[in-house]
C-alpha positions, 0 to 999 in steps of 0.5 A, a space after each residue: 500500499 502507498 500513499 503519496 500528498 498531491 496538490 491539484 490544478 485547481 489547489 484541492 490538496 489530496 492524499 492518495 492510497 493504493 489497495 490492492 491497484 485501488 487509487 482512492 484520493 480523498 481529498 482535504 475538504 473531505 470527498 473522495 472517489 475511485 479512478 475503479 470501480 470497486 465495492 469496498 476497501 477496507 483502509 487504516 480502520 476507514 470504511 471506503 464505500 464506493 457509491 453506483 454512481 462512481 462516486 466514493 466516501 469515507 467514514 469510520 467503521 461502526 459495530 453495526 459494519 461488522 455485528 461486533 455487539 453481544 449477540 441477545 439470547 432469546 428461546 421460543 417456546 413452542 417452536 415447532 407451532 405454527 405461531 413460532 413458525 411466522 414468529 422466529 424469522 422477524 426475531 432473527 432479521 433484525 425486525 425487533 431488535 434493530 438491524 445492529 444486533 445480531 441473536 441466538 436462537 433456542 427452539 424448544 420443543 416436547 419430544 415428540 416433535 423435534 423432527 418437526 423442531 429439526 427442520 425450522 432449524 434447518 429453514 432458518 439456517 438455510 434464511 442465511 440470515 447475517 444477525 442470526 449467529 447459532 440456532 439450536 434446537 432442546 426439548 430440555 428446559 435446561 438447555 433453552 433456559 441457560 444464560 437467556 435474556 429473552 422467553 417467549 413463552 408460546 408453547 402451552 397446553 390448548 383446550 380440547 372440546 370438553 375439557 373444563 377450564 380447570 383441568 386446563 389449568 390443572 395442566 399449564 400448571 404442571 407445565 409453567 412449574 416446570 418451565 417456571 423452574 428452568 429458568 429460576 436455576 438458569 436464567 439471566 437472572 434479568 430475564 425478560 419473560 414474555 408469555 402468549 400460551 392461553 390462558 396466558 395471563 395466570 400461566 403468566 403468575 403461575 410461571 412468576 411464583 417458581 420462577 422465585 429468584 427473577 423479578 416479577 416485574 421482568 414476566 408480563 403476558 400477550 395482550 397487543 395481539 387485542 389492542 391491534 386487533 382495536 386498533 387495526 378495527 378502528 381505523 378500518 371504521 374511519 379510513 385512516 391508516 393504523 399509524 394514525 390511531 394510538 393509545 388504546 386500551 386492553 383492560 384486564 384477562 386475554 379472554 372473551 372478559 376483556 375490556 377493549 377500552 377507546 375512550 383515552 385514543 388519539 388520532 395523530 391528528 389529536 382527534 378522539 376516537 369510540 370503542 371497538 370491541 374485540 373479544 371474540 376476534 380471535 373464535 371468529 379466526 378460528 372458525 373461519 381458518 380453522 387454526 387460531 391466530 398466528 401470523 397476527 400472533 406474531 405480529 403482536 409478540 414482535 411489537 409487544 417485544 420491540 417495545 419492552 426492548 425499546 420503550 415506548 414513545 413519547 406521548 403514548 402507551 401499550 397495553 401488556 400483562 403484568 403484574 398487578 401490585 401497586 395499581 391506582 384503579 383499584 384490581 386486586 393485588 397478585 394477579 396479572 393483569 393487562 393496564 396501560 404501560 409506558 416503558 424505559 430502559 427495559 422497565 415499565 410503568 402504569 400510566 396512572 390517572 386516566 378516567 374511569 368511567 361506571 361502565 368501563 369500571 364495570 368492564 374493569 370488575 368482570 375481567 378481574 375476577 376472572 383472574 382472582 377466580 382462575 387464580 385461586 383454581 390454578 394454585 390448588 394445583 400449585 407444587 410445595 417443593 
């Protein structure tokens, strides 16, 4: 590599660098150009990029150029299922954590699903995603949760035809006991846990009971799908873009008792919007396609995690199921209840001081009562070990 300083006829001082037969000329006014077309070349820690119009420019290397950030370890349970199939690609290609954040995906499922899970892992590899540093497929919770930064709990026992709710809660207590204990034992103590598998609110609470050394504030459950549904229906009725509607609230349980509240929702121009119910949208999707929501659920998970990781925008909030302790809306303590929250530095806080009408109060109490009943039933099956 050779260097030479030259002064041009136009009185611009230039610094010439020849690298691999390429002559790069850097002028004192910080412009640069290359004599021969080349994609890029690194000279003394400078990344030189040659543009299609024949010009070139130099800039200091940034960590995003080489993805030097420490990879996030993200575990997804129920990873061979249809929701995860729509979710994993979005997590791996930078839609959630950003284009400079590499990830390691750990895929957890039950032993009988390991064949299908291997196929999912192969597809992720075949995507050749630059941010995906490693994919691990396992049926062992202690392997899956080892040193993770985030757990997305998609897997759960679904309710079968004729199954009593009590039996459903009992089956899921067993699942989330095993996984909660494993997270408590091997995950990072600042791990964030997002529960998706239904009944999501109570599964989330049960898991937090077994992960005793992880703060309860680190657990949340998904009600963003309900929020997205409400937002989209309002936008469609008003004939505006989805992004123009903000601050819709989902109160309570991710069930038919939830209360979608548009009384505090706003348009980007400041106009108020009115309520639109979404409680039975999931049932409508199942009736139409014979399967539960998958693409919309995966999108909602990404929205939830993105807000959890990067924070909510100024003047906006989001809905998520969080531990109810210390809330100002009269919701009983020790349930995972969906509230409007603001998030900063990966920590959420209640949006306090919102006015609540008598009608809204009755709806909020009804869904709280259902959650208390679920909690009390599920806690009958908690092991004391």
